[in-house]
N, C-alpha and C positions, 0 to 999 in steps of 0.2 A: 877756804884754806889755801894758803899760797903753796907754790910748787915745792919749795924747800921743806915745808912742813910735811907734805905728802911723801917726799922722798925719805925724810927722817922716819916717818911712821912705817914705811915699807921696810926700811932697814931694821927698825925695831921689832918687826914681826919675826925676825930670825932669832930673837932672844927669847929665852924661856920666861914664863910668868914669874915676876919677882916675888920674893917671900914677904916683902914688907909693903904690899899695896895698901894705900890708905884711901878711904872713901870719905870725902868731905861733905858735910851737910849742916844745916842750922841745928841749934840745940833742940832736942826732941821734946823734952818735958815742958819747957817754958816758952819756946820761940816758934818752932816750925808750924807752918800753916797747911791746910788741907791739900792743895795741889802739889806743894813741894814735898810733903810727906809721902804722897802717893808715888811721885816719881823717884824718890829716894828708895822706897821699898821695892819698886819695880826693878831698879838696878841691882839691889841686894839679892832679890829673888833670882834674877838672871845669872849673877855670878855664882850663886849657890847651885843652881841647876847645872852649871858648867863645872862644878866642884873646884872653884877657884877661891883661894884664900884672900881675905881683905880684913882691914880693921877700920871701924867707923871712927872718924875724927870730927867731933862737933866743933864748929866755929861760929861765933856770932856774926862774922862778916863773910861767911862761906859764899854767898851769892856774889859779892864783890870780888872775891878771889877767883871765881870761875872764869875760864877763858870765854865762855859764851854768856856770862852773867846769869846763868841758870844752874840750879842744883838738881842732882848731885854732880860732883866730878870726882874722878879718881886720879891719884898720882901713882903711876906704875913705872918705877925706875926714873928715867929722865923725861918721861912723857906725862902730860896732864891732859885728860880727855873728859869732856862733860857731856851729859845727857845720854839716855839709853841707846839711841840709834848709833851714835858715834862710838860708844863703848862696845856695843855689839860688833861693829866693824873692826875695831882694834883687836878684840878677842878672836874674831874670825881670821884675821891675818896671821894669827899664830897657829892656825890649823885646828882651832877649837870652835865647833859650831853645834847648834841644837837643831839645825834645819838640813842636815846632810841628806836625810832620807826623803825630803820633800821634793816634789817635782816643780817645774816652773809655774804651773797654774796655782799650786798650793802656796808657793812663796808669794805670788802676787796677791792671793786671797789674804794671806797673813798681813802683808803690808797695808792692804786696804782697811782691814779691821783695826790695825794699830793707828792708822790715820783717823779713823772714826773716833777712837778713844781720845786722841789728842784734840780733835775738833769739836767734840761734844762733852765728854766727861771732864776733861781738864778745863775747858772754857767755862763749863757750868760751875765748877769749883771756884774758879776765879771770880765769876759773877757773884756767887753766894758769899764769898769772903769779903769782897771789896765793894759791891754795889748794894746788896741787901743791907739796909741800914741797921737792922737789929743785930745781925751777925757781925757786922763791922764794929758796932759799938761794944758788944758784949764779948767778942772773941778776937777779931782781927787786930783792932787797934791796940789792944792790951798785949797780945802775943808778939806782934811785929815790932812794937815799940819797946818791948821789955828789956832789950839789951842796950838801949841808949838812955843817957841821962836827960832829964828835963832841961830845956825845952826841945832838945834835939829829937826826942822820940816823936813829938808831934810833927816836926818838919819832915822826918823820914817817912812817917805814915802818909803825909800829904803828898810827897813826891811819888811814892810807890803807888798810891791810889790813883793819881793822875796818869801814871804810866799804864796801869791796867785798864782804866776807863778809855784811854786813847786807843788801846788795842781792841777793846770790845766795840768801840764805835767803828773802827776800821773794818770789822767783820760783821757788822750789823747785829750785834748782840746787846748793845747797851740799852736799847729801847724795849727790849723784851721784858715782860712781866715775870715775876717769880713762877707763876703757873706755866708760862711759856717754857721756862728753863726746865721745870719738872717734866713737862711733856717731852722735851728733847732727850732728857736722861732716860725716861721710860722707853722711848723709841730705840735708843742705843742699847739698853738692856735687853729689849725684845729681840733685836738683831743678833746680839751676842748669844742669847739663849737658843735661838734657832740654829745658829752656827755650831754651838756646842753640842746640841742634840743629844744630851744625856751621856756623852762620852766622858772619860776621865779627864782628857785634855782636848784642846780644840782640834788637834790632829792625832790620829790613831798611832802615829809614829812616836809620840811622846811629847813632853812639855817643850815649848818654844818661848821665845821672847814675847810672843803674844800673851801666853798664859801668865808670864811674869808681869806684864803691863796691866792686864786685867786684875790680877791679884793685888798689885800695888794700889790701884784706884778703889776697888771695891772694898778691900780690907780697911783702907783708911776711912772711906765713907761710913762703913759699919761701926767703926770704933772711935770716931772723933765726936766728942760732945759738941752739939750745936744748939742754939736756942730752939730750933724746930727739928723734929725727927723725920720730916717728910722725905728727905733725900735717902736716908737709910731705909725707910719703909718701902720705897720704890724697889730698892735692891732686894729686900727681903721677900718681895713677891715672886722671886725667881729662885726656887730651891736648887736647881742645877748649878746656878752661878754661886750660890752659897756653898754648895758642896765642893766646887772647884777651889774656892778661897780656902776652905778648911783643909782640902787635900794638899795644897801648896804649903800652907802654914805648917801642917803636921809633917809633911814629907821633907821639907827643905829648911824649916826654921826650928822645928821642935818647940821649945818653950821660949825661944829668944825674942819673938815678936810680942811686944807689950799689948795686952788687952786694954 
């Protein structure tokens, strides 16, 4: 972010939360994919935990509209901010935070687990959607290409798949087998389960953006139809994590989150 953008955001922190905040994401029913849906739900959960109003605005080209080319992003007044961490910082600058009662060590712990989710859960979702041939053929190619006319849909799928594969190769995930990926997910769930330790939220002080991020990914894994149910079954082996997902869904979404 350039200096002028930073100054602008700092000045914007003095303004109240706008009444017409819009959260942009792909179409939920016919287009959005597993990792994008997870991240969009995580941001929604965070905003609800902060009791901040927003309206979801589906767009077929939401990814291209985003300043980081990732979804979701929000438009708050004259500011456009994408991805959970940047949105959290924007909200924090307005004096609204979920981590006020956490000490320095707890905040570092929270950031470490959020990084774990991005580096394991999100990457696993990308692998399953774009590398696993069965999932790609039966789900990904149809959903991602659904908003484009033929033959543009095939071209867009080709470009996106190459982008994802390039990323996976760079982080040494492309050559993993599906079983390797499942093992990574299981290890991540085990670490989260140990950290949660049967508590209502990851920290006794109340829900944080970590809970929002975990909710987004686990809820999406549990409710997204895929050719194989292995990924969801791994999550179902951890009742405490399931209870956390249900707690956030009931406490902050009511019946708004689609099953």
